[in-house]
C-alpha positions as a printed NumPy array, in Angstrom:
array([[ 86.631, 108.527, 128.894],
       [ 87.611, 109.755, 125.465],
       [ 89.733, 112.842, 125.75 ],
       [ 93.351, 112.894, 124.483],
       [ 94.733, 112.465, 121.024],
       [ 97.868, 110.31 , 120.84 ],
       [ 99.288, 110.855, 117.444],
       [100.864, 107.47 , 117.125],
       [ 99.732, 106.953, 119.227],
       [ 97.508, 107.723, 116.11 ],
       [ 95.983, 104.738, 114.556],
       [ 93.572, 106.508, 112.663],
       [ 91.14 , 108.335, 110.678],
       [ 87.536, 107.747, 110.003],
       [ 86.776, 109.908, 107.043],
       [ 84.596, 112.513, 108.708],
       [ 81.837, 112.924, 111.154],
       [ 79.921, 109.588, 111.844],
       [ 81.898, 107.91 , 109.137],
       [ 82.061, 104.538, 107.478],
       [ 83.609, 103.163, 104.254],
       [ 84.57 ,  99.6  , 102.882],
       [ 86.79 ,  97.13 , 101.269],
       [ 86.537,  93.811,  99.546],
       [ 87.323,  90.839, 101.749],
       [ 88.571,  88.885,  98.722],
       [ 90.543,  91.871,  97.496],
       [ 93.662,  90.906,  95.603],
       [ 96.495,  93.367,  96.09 ],
       [ 97.697,  95.096,  92.978],
       [101.362,  96.098,  92.867],
       [100.558,  98.478,  90.034],
       [ 97.886, 100.25 ,  92.107],
       [100.186, 100.281,  95.142],
       [102.862, 101.969,  93.021],
       [100.345, 104.573,  91.846],
       [ 99.472, 105.417,  95.438],
       [103.007, 105.468,  96.821],
       [104.292, 107.219,  93.717],
       [107.97 , 107.52 ,  94.7  ],
       [111.152, 105.55 ,  94.292],
       [113.347, 107.02 ,  97.042],
       [113.011, 108.497, 100.557],
       [111.48 , 111.901, 100.085],
       [112.795, 113.19 , 103.431],
       [116.335, 111.791, 103.838],
       [117.29 , 114.778, 105.977],
       [114.871, 113.736, 108.756],
       [116.384, 111.349, 111.28 ],
       [114.05 , 110.909, 114.235],
       [116.839, 109.313, 116.347],
       [119.67 , 111.743, 115.656],
       [121.363, 113.519, 118.614],
       [123.083, 116.877, 118.459],
       [126.072, 118.012, 120.499],
       [123.854, 119.753, 123.062],
       [122.148, 116.426, 123.929],
       [125.428, 114.565, 124.061],
       [126.933, 117.21 , 126.366],
       [123.833, 117.067, 128.551],
       [124.109, 113.285, 128.906],
       [127.8  , 113.382, 129.709],
       [127.249, 116.027, 132.347],
       [124.299, 114.3  , 134.034],
       [124.85 , 110.527, 133.765],
       [127.774, 109.497, 135.959],
       [130.096, 106.783, 134.668],
       [130.107, 103.298, 136.147],
       [126.359, 102.907, 136.59 ],
       [124.636,  99.603, 135.976],
       [122.228,  99.33 , 133.044],
       [119.245,  99.511, 135.339],
       [120.609, 102.614, 137.125],
       [121.093, 104.226, 133.694],
       [117.517, 103.367, 132.686],
       [116.218, 105.084, 135.844],
       [118.603, 108.023, 135.48 ],
       [117.469, 108.717, 131.899],
       [113.821, 108.826, 132.896],
       [114.711, 111.231, 135.715],
       [116.52 , 113.461, 133.262],
       [113.565, 113.508, 130.948],
       [110.722, 114.066, 133.394],
       [112.034, 115.459, 136.701],
       [111.199, 119.168, 137.146],
       [114.838, 119.726, 138.126],
       [115.992, 118.522, 134.669],
       [114.277, 118.57 , 131.24 ],
       [110.741, 118.214, 132.648],
       [109.377, 117.   , 129.272],
       [105.674, 117.762, 128.93 ],
       [103.142, 115.749, 126.978],
       [101.98 , 117.483, 123.785],
       [ 99.78 , 115.753, 121.226],
       [ 99.764, 118.429, 118.529],
       [103.012, 117.662, 116.669],
       [105.145, 114.584, 116.262],
       [108.774, 115.589, 116.797],
       [112.238, 114.102, 116.242],
       [114.491, 113.39 , 119.207],
       [116.294, 116.74 , 118.765],
       [113.064, 118.698, 118.406],
       [111.644, 117.025, 121.523],
       [114.792, 117.911, 123.535],
       [114.778, 121.493, 122.312],
       [111.041, 122.119, 122.788],
       [110.627, 120.199, 126.036],
       [107.448, 118.663, 124.648],
       [106.371, 115.567, 122.782],
       [103.774, 112.897, 122.193],
       [104.545, 109.261, 122.932],
       [106.443, 108.58 , 119.667],
       [108.436, 111.803, 120.062],
       [109.517, 111.152, 123.615],
       [110.202, 107.45 , 122.974],
       [112.441, 108.517, 120.1  ],
       [114.404, 110.849, 122.378],
       [114.684, 108.197, 125.081],
       [115.897, 105.516, 122.65 ],
       [118.442, 107.838, 121.066],
       [119.808, 108.818, 124.484],
       [119.749, 105.254, 125.809],
       [121.674, 103.896, 122.839],
       [124.244, 106.67 , 123.215],
       [124.699, 105.468, 126.803],
       [125.231, 101.891, 125.645],
       [121.841, 100.466, 126.552],
       [120.036,  97.852, 124.434],
       [116.629,  99.353, 123.597],
       [113.941,  99.096, 120.896],
       [110.624, 100.592, 119.925],
       [107.602,  98.531, 120.968],
       [103.988,  98.882, 119.904],
       [101.305,  98.002, 122.481],
       [ 97.713,  97.042, 122.02 ],
       [ 95.527,  98.909, 124.478],
       [ 91.943,  99.807, 125.029],
       [ 90.732, 101.722, 121.952],
       [ 90.595, 105.499, 122.284],
       [ 89.008, 108.004, 119.939],
       [ 89.215, 111.781, 119.674],
       [ 87.56 , 114.269, 117.399],
       [ 89.768, 116.741, 115.541],
       [ 87.493, 118.987, 113.609],
       [ 85.533, 116.61 , 111.378],
       [ 88.116, 113.85 , 111.704],
       [ 87.744, 111.013, 114.164],
       [ 91.117, 109.669, 115.234],
       [ 91.641, 106.215, 116.736],
       [ 94.743, 106.044, 118.911],
       [ 97.172, 103.305, 119.73 ],
       [100.409, 103.328, 121.645],
       [104.204, 102.97 , 121.464],
       [106.846, 102.701, 124.14 ],
       [110.459, 101.512, 124.614],
       [111.876,  98.229, 125.83 ],
       [115.302,  96.708, 126.339],
       [116.948,  93.644, 127.795],
       [118.813,  93.83 , 131.111],
       [119.743,  90.126, 131.382],
       [118.818,  86.784, 129.858],
       [115.584,  86.631, 131.809],
       [114.609,  90.26 , 132.439],
       [113.851,  93.338, 130.432],
       [112.6  ,  96.828, 131.124],
       [109.713,  98.794, 129.725],
       [109.701, 102.601, 129.628],
       [106.417, 104.433, 128.974],
       [105.603, 108.118, 128.821],
       [102.005, 108.703, 127.871],
       [ 99.925, 110.342, 130.583],
       [ 96.423, 109.213, 131.511],
       [ 96.495, 105.997, 129.516],
       [ 94.194, 103.782, 131.505],
       [ 94.378,  99.975, 131.413],
       [ 96.316,  98.413, 128.577],
       [ 97.007,  94.758, 127.994],
       [100.502,  93.436, 127.877],
       [100.197,  92.68 , 124.164],
       [103.384,  94.186, 122.864],
       [105.459,  93.745, 119.7  ],
       [108.958,  95.011, 119.089],
       [109.239,  97.021, 115.905],
       [112.176,  98.23 , 113.861],
       [113.529, 101.776, 113.723],
       [112.275, 101.887, 110.107],
       [108.777, 101.008, 111.281],
       [108.901, 103.791, 113.908],
       [110.1  , 106.224, 111.224],
       [107.166, 105.229, 109.036],
       [104.859, 105.933, 111.99 ],
       [106.487, 109.367, 112.309],
       [105.572, 110.217, 108.699],
       [102.09 , 108.749, 109.126],
       [101.612, 111.055, 112.125],
       [102.961, 114.071, 110.266],
       [100.659, 113.252, 107.402],
       [ 97.646, 113.152, 109.704],
       [ 98.702, 116.363, 111.425],
       [ 98.996, 118.056, 108.015],
       [ 95.529, 116.75 , 107.064],
       [ 94.058, 118.137, 110.268],
       [ 95.706, 121.463, 109.476],
       [ 94.134, 121.428, 105.993],
       [ 97.445, 121.015, 104.08 ],
       [ 96.343, 118.145, 101.829],
       [ 99.376, 118.137,  99.541],
       [101.848, 118.002, 102.431],
       [ 99.753, 115.255, 104.033],
       [100.047, 113.268, 100.788],
       [103.849, 113.702, 100.675],
       [104.276, 112.534, 104.259],
       [101.976, 109.545, 103.887],
       [103.566, 108.411, 100.625],
       [106.885, 108.423, 102.43 ],
       [105.451, 106.391, 105.315],
       [104.324, 103.749, 102.789],
       [107.588, 103.83 , 100.852],
       [109.382, 102.975, 104.138],
       [106.818, 100.386, 105.312],
       [104.506,  99.23 , 102.495],
       [102.595,  96.961, 104.899],
       [101.713,  99.773, 107.365],
       [ 97.92 ,  99.422, 107.56 ],
       [ 97.314, 102.724, 109.32 ],
       [ 99.187, 104.667, 106.635],
       [ 97.039, 103.007, 103.901],
       [ 93.968, 104.089, 105.795],
       [ 95.341, 107.606, 106.265],
       [ 96.233, 108.027, 102.608],
       [ 92.803, 106.67 , 101.608],
       [ 91.298, 109.497, 103.605],
       [ 93.51 , 112.033, 101.825],
       [ 92.574, 110.657,  98.387],
       [ 88.931, 110.776,  99.393],
       [ 89.4  , 114.486, 100.157],
       [ 91.001, 114.912,  96.723],
       [ 88.092, 113.052,  95.021],
       [ 90.528, 110.401,  93.794],
       [ 87.866, 107.727,  94.299],
       [ 89.719, 104.811,  92.714],
       [ 92.802, 105.43 ,  94.796],
       [ 90.837, 106.032,  97.966],
       [ 88.9  , 102.774,  97.592],
       [ 92.012, 100.805,  96.874],
       [ 93.886, 102.3  ,  99.842],
       [ 91.095, 101.423, 102.277],
       [ 90.972,  97.884, 100.941],
       [ 94.716,  97.601, 101.245],
       [ 94.569,  98.805, 104.833],
       [ 92.114,  96.08 , 105.743],
       [ 94.129,  93.392, 103.946],
       [ 97.171,  94.395, 105.978],
       [ 95.235,  94.307, 109.29 ],
       [ 91.957,  92.37 , 109.248],
       [ 91.373,  93.029, 112.94 ],
       [ 90.986,  96.805, 112.351],
       [ 87.457,  98.002, 111.736],
       [ 88.433, 101.539, 110.755],
       [ 88.993, 100.965, 107.015],
       [ 85.744,  98.955, 106.854],
       [ 84.003, 101.967, 108.451],
       [ 85.578, 104.231, 105.878],
       [ 84.498, 101.963, 103.031],
       [ 80.904, 101.934, 104.202],
       [ 80.677, 105.662, 103.791],
       [ 82.703, 105.577, 100.574],
       [ 80.224, 103.152,  98.873],
       [ 77.275, 105.075, 100.292],
       [ 78.572, 108.304,  98.738],
       [ 79.206, 106.444,  95.457],
       [ 75.576, 105.254,  95.408],
       [ 76.453, 101.571,  95.927],
       [ 73.895, 101.196,  98.743],
       [ 73.842,  97.405,  98.728],
       [ 77.565,  97.111,  99.242],
       [ 77.549,  99.882, 101.802],
       [ 74.862,  98.082, 103.801],
       [ 76.669,  94.774, 103.614],
       [ 79.798,  96.261, 105.15 ],
       [ 77.754,  98.24 , 107.673],
       [ 76.214,  94.958, 108.749],
       [ 79.713,  93.464, 109.115],
       [ 80.696,  96.377, 111.369],
       [ 77.591,  95.897, 113.475],
       [ 78.469,  92.233, 114.011],
       [ 82.039,  93.179, 114.826],
       [ 80.941,  95.8  , 117.318],
       [ 78.519,  93.485, 119.005],
       [ 81.407,  91.058, 119.675],
       [ 83.762,  93.831, 120.765],
       [ 83.764,  94.445, 124.542],
       [ 85.275,  97.909, 124.126],
       [ 82.413,  98.954, 121.863],
       [ 79.961,  98.204, 124.649],
       [ 82.278,  99.869, 127.171],
       [ 82.303, 103.037, 125.039],
       [ 78.5  , 102.982, 124.795],
       [ 78.441, 102.587, 128.575],
       [ 80.629, 105.672, 128.962],
       [ 78.31 , 107.659, 126.686],
       [ 75.286, 106.578, 128.688],
       [ 77.027, 107.327, 131.992],
       [ 78.02 , 110.811, 130.787],
       [ 74.402, 111.533, 129.85 ],
       [ 73.152, 110.363, 133.227],
       [ 71.413, 107.219, 131.964],
       [ 72.977, 104.932, 134.599],
       [ 70.675, 101.948, 133.963],
       [ 71.646, 101.898, 130.284],
       [ 75.307, 102.335, 131.267],
       [ 74.996,  99.351, 133.633],
       [ 73.636,  97.145, 130.831],
       [ 76.464,  98.108, 128.464],
       [ 79.173,  97.532, 131.078],
       [ 77.682,  94.09 , 131.837],
       [ 77.792,  93.276, 128.096],
       [ 81.425,  94.34 , 128.02 ],
       [ 82.238,  92.09 , 130.969],
       [ 80.4  ,  89.177, 129.4  ],
       [ 82.661,  89.497, 126.359],
       [ 85.865,  90.07 , 128.297],
       [ 85.88 ,  89.103, 131.943],
       [ 89.459,  90.075, 132.821],
       [ 89.405,  93.825, 132.061],
       [ 89.647,  95.777, 135.369],
       [ 88.359,  99.035, 133.926],
       [ 85.036,  97.435, 133.019],
       [ 84.466,  96.538, 136.682],
       [ 85.571,  99.959, 137.867],
       [ 83.1  , 101.665, 135.477],
       [ 80.362,  99.315, 136.607],
       [ 81.192, 100.051, 140.217],
       [ 80.794, 103.794, 139.722],
       [ 77.517, 103.217, 137.896],
       [ 76.134, 100.999, 140.633],
       [ 77.041, 103.708, 143.143],
       [ 74.898, 106.151, 141.141],
       [ 72.07 , 103.571, 141.109],
       [ 72.28 , 103.233, 144.912],
       [ 73.518,  99.605, 144.987],
       [ 76.514, 100.286, 147.217],
       [ 77.058,  96.624, 148.199],
       [ 77.387,  95.409, 144.604],
       [ 79.421,  98.523, 143.722],
       [ 81.947,  97.602, 146.388],
       [ 82.111,  94.042, 145.051],
       [ 82.811,  95.294, 141.504],
       [ 85.471,  97.673, 142.793],
       [ 87.081,  94.729, 144.56 ],
       [ 87.078,  92.749, 141.318],
       [ 88.851,  95.59 , 139.558],
       [ 91.556,  95.77 , 142.226],
       [ 91.975,  91.992, 142.221],
       [ 92.479,  91.879, 138.456],
       [ 95.072,  94.64 , 138.498],
       [ 96.958,  92.972, 141.353],
       [ 97.019,  89.461, 139.88 ],
       [ 97.632,  90.042, 136.188],
       [100.293,  91.359, 133.825],
       [ 98.203,  94.493, 133.154],
       [100.354,  97.559, 132.899],
       [ 99.302, 101.042, 134.015],
       [101.826, 103.333, 132.285],
       [100.168, 106.533, 133.465],
       [101.23 , 105.6  , 137.018],
       [104.397, 103.615, 136.323],
       [106.847, 105.042, 133.775],
       [109.505, 102.383, 134.04 ],
       [109.467,  98.799, 135.241],
       [111.402,  95.542, 135.052],
       [109.728,  92.333, 133.893],
       [111.137,  88.994, 135.031],
       [110.242,  86.453, 132.321],
       [110.533,  83.607, 134.813],
       [107.409,  84.989, 136.518],
       [105.336,  85.032, 133.347],
       [103.802,  81.6  , 132.76 ],
       [102.166,  82.433, 129.46 ],
       [101.07 ,  85.256, 127.245],
       [ 98.076,  85.452, 124.995],
       [ 97.221,  87.637, 122.099],
       [ 93.578,  88.097, 121.331],
       [ 91.862,  89.837, 118.504],
       [ 88.649,  90.182, 116.585],
       [ 88.451,  89.523, 112.869],
       [ 85.855,  91.015, 110.546],
       [ 83.847,  88.928, 108.13 ],
       [ 81.266,  90.066, 105.611],
       [ 79.839,  86.587, 105.226],
       [ 77.35 ,  84.93 , 107.619],
       [ 76.992,  85.65 , 111.31 ]])
């Protein structure tokens, strides 16, 4: 079900309403064009430190975290301090991306905001901890005429040579794969400015959006989502050359992401280049047909409209393309219940439970902190779909 916006959760923007726009697969990056888009030579917001603590936070930690605790006890204590109603009781809020201090003072934050506060506090207490991005089931949300694609970030640190902990805060995230990547503080800071740029764009402040997004790219020039975001901004400003280049650059930096291709389809259509627009639209269609989550989303749409037979077909297509995703089986089970096939519905529900119990699938909405013993993980895989505009 598509319902919450996670602003870095934010991986981002289709240009508007049913949108699509493109980029050249053989595109050669131009440093001169990149410089025109980024258009700055120093950090434009040096006063913003997303991991800074103030004296109030330091005093709070010293008053509420007893000395002599093990690292694991400190990990658990910090999450109690953040979320227990008797302490800070931090609430999830997807409207604004905040720094650690702002999150502490407001008692609210999205995943990047709260992870920033946790990491800042954990490091102050001597824990080893880093930001970590996580690939999960795609999620979309409409904000006005902007369609936002969300991804996820959490925190991780090592407890011993063979074990580490994962701390996660986002509510109602359903099944996500254990496909994680540690990222630097600079990368997380770039995500912060990307989010602030998108938030400004949603609010209609185009110039502020441009300033934030330029800063994100100045920090991390390879940040694909920021290139896509700034392409959307330049499209709004009718800077067609810069918009096209930014969308292309976004795809070059992440060829598994269909969003800039979608944006380029619409871009070329609006420019009157119908042949190119259709070529990239065809590429997206091929991509979607291979993408199990696309069929899962269509199944959800059909289920919501009461067309349970169509929903069943889409969920079966999703399972055919990815057999080890518990949520596909759960959705199919609910659909079969609606169709009156209770025996098969029970079997599909059993498959969903079996996959959750026997895999490294992580349900952060139910489990905010956990320890992973690397000796129990035999292997890890990273899957992905690539987009091609040539052939089938």
